[in-house]
N, C-alpha and C positions, 0 to 999 in steps of 0.2 A: 504494500500500500504506500502511495506517495504521500509524504508529509507536506501539507499545504502551507503550514505556518500561519493559518488564518484564525485559529481559535482565539477568541477574545478581541479580535479586531473590530473596529467600529466602521460599519458600512452604511452608506446612504444610497438608496435606490429611488430615483425619481420615476413617477408613473408606476409605482409598485403595487397598486391595488388590484390589477387585473393582468391577464395575458402573460407576456414574457416577463414583465416587471414582477408580477406576483410569483411566478416560478423562480425567478432570480432571488427575490427576498427569502423565499422558503429554503432555497438551496444553501444560501449563506448562513441562515439561521441554523440549519441542520449541521453545518460545519462548526457551530459554536461561536459564531460571530454575534455581535450586538448590532441589530439592524434597525435603521430608521427609514420608514417609507415616507416619501414626500409625494403627495397626490392631491388633486383638487377635490377628490371624493375618497377620503381615507377609508380603508377597510381593515378590520382587525384580523391579524394573522398571528398564530401562535409563535412566540419567540421574537416578535417584532413590535416596535412602537410605530404608531402611524400619526403623521402630522398633516394637517390641511395646509397645503402649499401651492401657490400659483407660480410656476417656474418663470413666467413672463414678468413677474413683479420683483424688482430689486429688493423692495422692503420685505416682502413675504419670504423670499429666499434668505435674506440676511437674518431675519428673525428665526427661521428654522435652523440655520447653521449655528447661531448663538445658543439656541436651545439644546442642540446636540452637544456642543462643546461644554456647556454648563453641566449637562447630565453625565457625560462620559469622558470629558477632558480632551478629546481629540477626534479627528475624522481620518481614518486610514485609507478608506476606499470610497470613491464617488462613482456611481454608475448612472450615467446620463441616459436614461431609458425612455423618458416621457416623449410622446409623439402623437400627432394627429394626421388625419387625411382629409383633404377637401378636393377630390379629383374633378377634373374637367379639362376639355381641350382649350388650348390657347385661343383659337378661333374655330368655331364650328360653322362650316360652310355647306350649304345645300341648295340646289336649284338656283345657282347664281346669286345667292344671298347669304349674308351672315345671319345665322339663327341663334348664335350664342357665343359668349366669350368667357374666359376665366375672369372672375371679378377681382377687383382690388382687395376686397375683404377675404376672399378665398386664398389669395396669394399671401397676404399679410398674416393671416391667422396661422398658416402652416409655417412660415418663416419664423414667426415670433416664438411658437412653442418648440419647434424642432431644431432651430438654429440659435436664436437669441436666448432661449432657455438654457441651452448647453453652455453658452458663454456666461450667462449670469450665475448659474450654479457653480461652474468651475471657478470663476473669479472669486466667489464667496468662500470657497473652501481652501484654495491654494495657500493663502497666508498661514493658516494653521498647519498645513502640511509642511511648508517651508520651516516653520518654527520647530516642528517635531522631527525634522531631518529626513522626511520622505513621505511617500504615499503613492496611491495608484488612482488614475482617472481612466475610466472606461466609457466609451461612447457608442451609442447605437447609430450606425449608418445604415446602409441597405445596398443590396446588389444593384438597385436601380441608380444609386449614386455613382456607380462605376460605368454603366452603359446606357442609362436613360430608360424612359418608359412612356408609352403613349398615354396621354391624358394626365400626366403628373408633373407638369412644369414646376409647380411650387414644391412638391415633395422631393423631386429629384434635386432641385436647386438646394434645398435644405440639407439633404443627405450628402451631396457632394461638398457642400460647405463644411459639414462636420469633418469630413476627411481632411480638408484643407486646414482646419483648426488643429486637428490631431498632429499633423506634420509640423505645424508652427510651434505648438506647445511642447512637442517632443524636443525641439531645438532649444526652447527657452527654459524648460523646467527640469531637464535631465540633470543639470549640475546641482540641483537641490535634492536629488534622489527621488524625484517624482516621475514615475513611469506613466506614459500616456499611449493608449491604443484604442482601436476601433474594431467593432465586429460588424460584418455586413450580412445580415440574415437574408435567406431566400424566402420561399413560400413557407410560412409557419402557421400551424393549426391553432390560431387564436380564435376567439368566438366569432369574429367578423368573417374569417375565411371558412370556418366550419358551417356557417349559415348559408354559404353560396350553394347554388345548384350543383348536383352531382356531376353534371357534364362539365362545369367549369373546374371543379376539383380534379376531375380526371385529366383535364387538359394540363393542369399544374403538375400532376404526377408524371404525365407523359413527357413534359418539358424538362423534368429533373432526372438526370442520369441515374440516381439511386432509386428512382421509381416511387418516391413517396414525398409527401410534404413533411416538413420538420415539426417537431414538438417544441413548445416553449422551453422544456427542460434541456433541449439541445443547445439553445442559446445560453441558458443559465449555466450549464456546465462549461461552456467556452469562457464566460465571464469568470467563473470560479478559477479556472486554470490561469487565465491572464492575471488575476489578482494574486495568485499564489507564488510562493517561493520558487516553484518549478519553472516559472516564466520570468525569472528575475533579470534576464538579459534581453527580454522582448520589449522593444520600445519604439514608438513611432510606426507601429505595424497596423495594417488593415487586414483583418482575418476573415475570409469568407466562411460562413457556416450555412451552406446553401444546397447541400446534396449534389454539388457539381453543376449547378444551373448555369454559372458563367461559362464553364467549359462547354456546356451543351448549347449555348446561345449561338 
């Protein structure tokens, strides 16, 4: 059995009330970590505290960070998992006429949560990590941030931006012992995907070389490894956890 070195560590998981975030919080709690879930709709999980936090709000995030520091004295791992979708074509054109566009609101909402939220949360915890002599920052990007996707201008831009921030922070924060990495999930069986028609789900499976969609636990396990001592020399990396979908594209 590989020793992770995570027992007793303080871990923050944004968007930890459901889906991948929930699986991640539970996985770290099972490892013996002290887990703080930051979510707009907190949900009680065994072994975790849950705080109502809006990652788009500097004040909300600062308050949550201070609360965790007052309770446990440090933040060892930040997992920027919170994210939303507001899909739509940039311009939808039919019969020689524009019948729809992606709205400013749809673009701004996704950029605010998926990109600005990562910036705000990371900025809030880095000073305490520097003072403590190190830490780990893990970020949810997506395979679509690597190759784009139809109808997701806003989402793709946010996830590509996360990759850019990871590369920048790896350069800036490595000297303080803070490791920064990203995970790029493929099709993962969250509630939203599981509710899709079987024909769509089968298309996802067919498009994935391993022949299945991923489970939230697949991403949680990747986060756990990246946070652990076993990945102590992994820094500035973008790790696909996608069943080979990029290879198959």
